[in-house]
Residue, then its C-alpha position, 0 to 999 in steps of 0.5 A: m404600185d403599178d401607177m407609180v412605176g408606170h405613170k411616166h411611161e403611160q403618160e408619154r403613150g397618151h393613156v388615160a389618167s392614172a391614180v398619180e394624175c387623179y391624186m395630183k389634180q384632187h389635192g393640188v400637189a406635185e408628182e413627187v408628193v404623190y409618190v411619197e404619199f403612195k409609198q407611205r400607204v404601201t408601207n402602212a398596208w404591209k404593216d397592217m397585213n403583217a399585224e393581222c398575221f400575228r394576232p387572233t382574228a376571225v379570218p382563217m389563216p389560209l385566207l390571210s396567206l393568199v392575200l399576203n402572197f398576192a401582195r408579195v407577188i404585186n410587190l415583186i412585179y412592180t418594185g422599181e419597174d413595171g414588171y408586167t409591161n416589161s416582163r422579159k427582164r426581171l420578172k422572166q428571171c425571177i420566174t426562171f429562178v423559182l420554176i426552172d432553176s429551183v433549188p432542190i430540197n433534200 
């Protein structure tokens, strides 16, 4: 997800090849095709993670919860923009809502 939202900005700054660049060169496709493919892979990964949480598995549920919560954080950070690089915008606001202005549970 990071490579999808930060790809253009990183290329302008002259960073090393991203997953988008590598996929384009390996498969000979346009940038838009790569974005569609990567978004489909993210969607499929979410389906797989959700399915694992609802069926009996040898993996303990607390471990599955850690993986799922990590994926949720990554999704929050990189949906729409590179929230890690531009953390003073939406990411800062989300953290403020959760940790500072949280809703009390009575």
